[in-house]
N, C-alpha and C positions, 0 to 999 in steps of 0.2 A: 587587611585585604580579604581574608576569608570571611570576616563578619559582613563586609560589603557584598560579597558574593551571595552569602546566605540571605541577606535582606533583599537583594535583587531577585533571587529565586522565589522568596516568599511573595514579593510584589507581583511577579510575572506568572507564578505557578509553574507546573511541570508539564501540563497537558499541551500538546502542540496546537490544538484548535483554540484553546484559551489564549495562548501566546499570540497567535495570529490575530485574534479579535482585539487583544490589548495593543497590538501594533497599529491596527486601524484607529483605535481610540487615541493613541499617542499622536498619530497624524492629524486627527481632528483637533486635539488639544493645541497642537502647534499652530493650526489655523486660528483657533480662538485667541491665542496669545498675541499673534500678529494683529488681529482685529482689535483687541483691547488696547494695544499700543497705539494703533491709528486713531481709535476713538479718543484716547487721551490727548493726542495731538489736535484733534478737532475741538476738544474742550479748550485747550490752551490757546488756540487761534481764534476762538469765539465762533466757530462754525456750528457747534452743538452746545446745548445747555448742559451744564455740569450735572444737575440732578438727574436728568433723564439718561445721560450717558453713563453715569456711575451706577445707576440702577440696572442698566443693561449689562455692565461689566460684572456686577455682583450676580445677576441672574445667570449669565454665561458660565462664570467660574463655579458656582454651586452646582449647576447642571452637569458640568464636566466631571466633577467629583462624584456626583450621584451615579452617573453612568459607569464610572470606574467600578464602584461597589456592585452595581447590578451585573456588570460583565463578570466580575470576579466570583460572584455568587450565583451565576445563572443556572448552574446544575441544581443547586439547592432550591432555588426559586422556580425551577422548571421553565425557564425562559429560553425559547428557541433563538438561535442567532439572527434569523430574519426579523423576529419580533423586536429584538434589541436594535437592529439596524433601522427599522422603520421608526421606532421611538426616538432614536438619536436624530434621524433626519427631520422628523416633525419638530423636535426641539430646536434644531438649527434653523429651520425655516421660520419659526416664530422669532428667533433672534434676528434673522435677516429682515423680517417685516418691521420689527422694532427699530433696527438700525436705519432702515429706509425712512421711517417716519421722523427720525430726529436728525438726519444728516443734511437737511436743507439742500443747498446747491450741489452737494456731493452725493446726493441720494442715488443717482444713476449708477455710481460705482458699486453700490450695494447689490445691484442685480447680478453682477458677475459672481458674487458669493452664492447666490441662489442656484446658478447653473453649476457651480463647483459642488454644491451639496448633492445635487442629482447625480453628477458624475461619480462622486464617492459611492453612492448607493448602487451604481451599476455592477460593482464587484460583489455585492452581498445579496441583492434582491433578484427575483425573477422578473422577466420583462413586464408582465402584467402589473406587478407591484410597483415597478419603476414608473409605468404609465400612470397608475393611480396617484402616485406620489407627485408626479409632474402636474397632473390635473389639480391636485390639492394646492400645490404651490401657485399655480396660475390663479386659482380661485382666491387664495389667501392674499396674494399680492394685489390682485384686482380689487378686492374689498378694501385693502389698505389705501390704494391709490384713490379709489372712489371717495372714501371718507375724507382723505386729505384735501382733495379738490373741492369737496362739498363744504368743508368747514373753513378752508383758507385758500380760496381761489386765486388770491394775489400771489402768494408764494408758490402755490401748486396749480398752475393754469390747467384747466380741463383738457385742452387740446394736447398740451405737452404730456400730461399723465396718460391720455389715451394712446398717443403714439408710443410712449415708453412701454405701456402695457402690451401693445402689439408686438414690439420687438422682443419683449420677454417671453410672451406666449410662443412666438415662432422658435426662439432659441430652446425653450424647454421641450416643446413637442419634437423638435429635431433631435434633441438629446435623448428623449425617450425612444424614438425610432432607432437611433444608433445603438441604444442599450439593447434593444431586441436583437439586432443583428450581431452584436458582440456576444450576446448570450448564446445564440445559435452557433457561432464560431467556437465558443468555449465548449459547448456540448459536443460538437463534432470532434474537437481535439481530444476531449476526454474519452469519447467512444473509440477514436483511433488509438489512443494510448492503451485503453483496455484491450482492444483487439491485438495490439502489438505484444502486450504482456502475455495474453493467452497463447499467441503464436510462439513466443519465446519459451513458455512453459512446455508447449507441445514439442518443440525442437529439443529442449533439454531432456524430456522423457524419451524421445526417440533416440537420443544420443547415448542414453544410459541404460535403457530397459529393452529387453528382447520382446518384440511385438507379440510373438506367439505364446510364450510361456509367462510373460510378465516378470521374469527373473532379470537380475542384472546381466547385461550383455558382456561380451568378451572385452570390448573396448573399455568399458567402465571398470571391469574387474582388473584389467592391467593397470589402470590409474590407481585403484585401491591397493594393489600389490606394491606399486612404486611408493605410495605414501607409507605403507607398512614398513617397507625397507628403510625409509628415512627415519622413521620413529625408532626402529630397533636395529641400530647399527651394532657392529661388534664391540665398539668402545663403550656404548651405553647400555647394552642389553643386560637385563637381569630378570629373574623370574621364569615362569613357564615358557616353553618354546612355542612357536607358531607351527601349526600343522596344515598340510595341504592334502586334499584328496581329489583324485580324478575318478569320476563315476561314468559308467557306460551301461545303458539299458540293454539287457540281455536279449539277443535274437530280435532286435528291432527291425532289421531288414526284412525278416519274415513277415512282420506285421504289415509293412508297406506292400510287400509283394502279394500277400494273401488277402488283405482287407482294403488296400488302397491307401493313398496318401492322406485322404481326409480323416480316416480312422487313425492313421499314424499321428497326425497333428493333434487329434483329440487325446490320444494316449500321452503325448508329450505334455499337454496342458494338465492332464490329471496327475501324471507323474510329478510334475513340478509342484503342484499344490500339495500332494501327499509328502514329497520329500522335504518341503519347506516347513511343514507343520511342526515337526519335533525340534527344529533348530532353536538355539539360544539367540538372544537379542544381538550378541556380538558376531554371530556366525553369518557368513555371506555365501549364498549359493548362486552361481552364474551358469548360464548356458554357454558352454565353451565352443560348441560346434556340433550340428546334427543332433545325435542322441547322446552326446558326451557333455558332462557337467563338471564344473570345478567348484570345490568347496573350500573356503578359507575359514580356518578355526584359530583365531588369535588367542595367544596366551593360554594354550591348551596342551596338556600332557598327552602323550600317545595313547595311554589307556582311556582317558576321558574322550579323546577324539574318536577312538574305536567305538565307544559306547554311543556316541552321537550317531555314527554311521549305522550301528545296529538298530537304533530306534528308527532311523530313516527307513531301513530295509523292512522293518515290521510294518511301518505305516504304509509304504508303497505296496507291500504284498497284501495288506488288508483292504486296500481300496479297489473296488470293482472298476475295470476299465471298459469304456463304452465300445461296442462293436466287436468284442473279442469272444463272445459266446461263453462268458464265465472264466475265460483264461486269465490267470494272474500274471503280473509283471514282477520281475526281479532285476537287480542290477549288480554289476561287479565293480569293485573299487580298489584303487591303489592308494595307500596312505603313506605320506612321507612327513617326517619332522624336519623343519628347516634348521640347519645347524648354524652356529655362530659365524657370522660373516658370509654365509652362503647366500647366493642370489636366489630369488624365487624361481627364476628360469631353471636353475639346476635342480631345485627341490621338485618342481613340476616334472622335470625330465625323469627323476627317480620315481615319482608317483606313477608316471606313465608306464615305466618298466614293470612296476608292481602290478598295475592294472593288467598288463599283458600276461603276467604270471597268473593272475586270478582267472583270466579267460582260458588260459591253457589248462588250468586245474579243474575246469568244469563249470565256471561261471557261478553266479549267485554266492559270492564270497568276498571277503575283505582281506587283502594282503598288505602287510606292513613292509615298506621299503627298508 
């Protein structure tokens, strides 16, 4: 069974686009097989000559195999999907003309296959390409009918061939027009899907990111904390603990009162950029509310967590803040280590108390809970 799966994967490839093209090819092959079986019935019943019919069968079978290899190697041969689609359509139209010429009284039935070929191409070609292909089919079938009635007017009466040609031309032109309308509909649906995807991405960002600071927002941080709790339960926990720190910008109210809220917003943005710069890939900084921030430090010992906060303090202090006339910004922080089985709500509560102690002690400092 595994060998069959490997052979199937080898035949179909792994690229989704290639598999889709081969599915279209398989559908075409199914149509060829049905037509070959019907041609054989025509030969058996004397409707078609055996030599001409078997020549067409061989031509169709070899062409189908050739197109399989062309589709399979299209990347190496640098063949675009629409080029392959046009080539297959032209090949099928030639088969249809041949079948019309040898089918005698059943020849009108072959015209339905011509329409089917154009319909197949509607899914792979642009409207202009489909229109040109329809015009080529009309011209090719018209030339075939003219040649037949000119060389054998008894079996192929001119009036009958002319009327048949008129019906075929009308059907193919209508199909080409419908192809254009379907293409417009597909384009509109693709555009709407793209707009919907963009809107969902925007909603996802708004749901997880703080608009002012571009940090993780409180809602998303709570989701991350819940996920962290599930991963590190008391029963499975081993290794370094997780640390939580609450940060508060020192004297931020004075910034708003003395310089205005626009300056306060600029300070928040600059603070967020400076505070995020020294963080490790696994650390998450979120805006918790106002000028307060929550820092998640997974699998981090208290000493390493304090070192991260000290680097953050240096980065924030070194960054010039707009609109403050050279004044530097600092922050106070309360740091707590989450104990085994402790909820993050309790750890944050202890970090909050440590932050209060840092403020009471004069600010611009880190206090360990």
